[in-house]
C-alpha positions in Angstrom: -2.3 25.4 5.5 -4.4 22.5 4.2 -5.9 19.6 6.2 -6.0 17.0 3.4 -4.8 18.3 0.1 -5.8 17.2 -3.4 -2.6 17.1 -5.4 -2.7 17.4 -9.2 0.1 15.2 -10.7 1.0 15.8 -14.3 2.8 13.0 -16.0 3.1 10.9 -19.2 5.2 8.0 -20.2 9.0 8.2 -19.6 8.6 9.8 -16.2 11.3 8.8 -13.7 9.6 5.9 -11.9 10.7 6.5 -8.3 10.3 10.3 -8.6 6.6 9.6 -9.0 6.0 6.4 -6.9 8.0 7.4 -3.8 6.5 10.9 -3.2 3.0 9.8 -4.3 3.1 6.9 -1.7 4.2 9.3 1.0 1.5 11.9 0.1 -1.2 9.2 0.2 0.1 7.8 3.5 -0.2 11.3 4.9 -3.9 11.4 3.9 -3.6 13.5 0.7 -5.3 12.6 -2.5 -3.0 12.2 -5.6 -4.7 12.6 -8.9 -2.8 11.7 -12.1 -3.4 13.9 -15.1 -2.4 13.3 -18.8 -4.0 13.9 -22.2 -6.2 10.9 -21.8 -8.0 9.5 -18.7 -7.7 5.7 -18.3 -4.5 5.6 -20.4 -1.6 3.6 -19.0 1.8 5.4 -18.8 5.0 3.7 -18.0 8.1 5.0 -16.3 11.4 5.2 -18.2 12.9 2.5 -16.1 9.9 0.2 -16.8 9.3 -0.3 -13.0 6.0 1.7 -12.7 2.9 1.6 -14.8 0.2 4.2 -13.8 -3.4 4.4 -15.0 -4.2 8.0 -15.5 -7.1 9.3 -13.4 -8.1 12.4 -15.4 -7.7 14.1 -18.8 -6.2 17.6 -18.8 -9.5 18.6 -20.5 -11.5 17.5 -17.5 -9.7 19.3 -14.8 -9.1 22.9 -13.6 -6.4 24.2 -11.4 -9.1 25.4 -9.0 -10.0 21.7 -8.3 -6.6 21.2 -6.6 -4.6 22.4 -3.6 -1.1 21.6 -5.0 0.8 20.5 -8.2 3.3 17.7 -8.4 5.6 17.4 -11.4 7.8 14.2 -11.4 10.9 14.2 -13.5 12.3 12.1 -16.3 11.4 12.8 -19.9 7.8 13.3 -19.1 8.0 17.1 -18.3 9.7 17.8 -21.6 6.9 15.9 -23.5 4.2 17.7 -21.5 5.6 21.2 -22.2 4.9 20.6 -25.9 1.2 20.9 -25.0 0.0 24.4 -24.0 -2.8 23.0 -21.8 -0.2 21.6 -19.4 1.9 24.7 -19.6 -1.1 26.9 -18.7 -2.2 24.4 -16.0 1.2 24.6 -14.3 1.4 28.4 -14.7 -1.9 28.8 -12.9 -0.6 27.1 -9.7 2.5 29.3 -9.7 0.4 32.5 -10.4 -2.1 31.5 -7.6 0.8 30.8 -5.2 -0.4 27.2 -4.6 2.3 24.7 -3.6 4.3 23.2 -6.5 6.6 20.2 -6.1 9.0 19.7 -9.0 11.9 17.2 -9.1 14.7 16.5 -11.6 13.5 17.6 -15.1 10.1 18.8 -13.7 11.1 22.5 -13.8 11.2 22.2 -17.6 7.4 22.6 -17.5 7.7 25.6 -15.3 10.4 27.2 -17.5 8.0 26.9 -20.5 5.3 28.4 -18.4 7.6 31.4 -17.7 6.8 30.9 -14.1 10.3 30.7 -12.5 11.7 34.2 -13.0 12.9 35.6 -9.7 12.7 32.2 -7.9 15.3 30.2 -6.1 15.2 26.6 -7.2 17.2 23.5 -8.2 16.8 20.7 -10.8 18.8 18.1 -12.7 22.3 19.4 -13.6 21.5 19.3 -17.4 18.8 21.9 -17.0 20.8 24.3 -14.8 21.6 26.7 -17.6 17.9 26.6 -18.9 16.8 27.5 -15.4 19.3 30.3 -15.1 18.1 31.7 -18.5 14.6 31.5 -17.1 15.6 33.9 -14.3 16.1 31.3 -11.5 18.7 31.6 -8.8 20.0 28.0 -9.1 21.2 26.2 -6.1 22.9 22.8 -6.2 21.2 21.4 -3.1 19.1 18.3 -2.4 16.0 20.4 -1.8 15.2 24.1 -2.3 12.1 25.7 -0.9 11.2 29.1 -2.4 8.6 31.4 -0.9 6.7 28.8 1.0 5.3 27.6 -2.4 7.9 26.0 -4.6 9.8 22.8 -3.6 12.4 21.5 -6.1 15.0 18.7 -6.0 17.7 17.4 -8.4 17.6 13.5 -8.6 16.1 10.4 -7.1 18.7 10.5 -4.3 17.0 13.7 -3.1 13.5 12.2 -2.8 13.5 11.9 1.0 14.3 15.6 1.4 11.9 16.5 -1.4 9.1 14.6 0.1 9.7 15.9 3.6 9.6 19.6 2.5 6.5 19.0 0.2 4.7 17.4 3.2 5.8 20.3 5.4 4.1 22.8 3.0 0.9 20.7 3.0 0.7 20.5 6.8 
């Protein structure tokens, strides 16, 4: 599908550390470019475990979904904070509407729920958002990784990262 993909990664403080660091490392090792996006370029954001601090590459105001091949939404509390801002909601919705690959783990689907982009999809996420996902029209599966329509890759927890990363990389190859 893509040779080397440019992956938009939306996150802010309180992301789940390993849900960003492990997949991002694997994406980079495979030759893909991972671009972090938040409200402010150059800002430092810290994971909720305090293990990872990331310097943001781009402001949401300086990017367009057309600049990227895929979207990555790490979990933690970050997706819930991002969905308060319509710029991030519309950014995520655009990837789903354009049928570009979207990789969302743990609480990541919260951003896609707010974007009203999950209706009719099969997906998974953290247990506490199962009902939210079902209300959003998702066929929820309690599995380590769910791939829907050769576009959407979702997983539940940090334990699922190996399967999540494997399927995300499969979509990018």
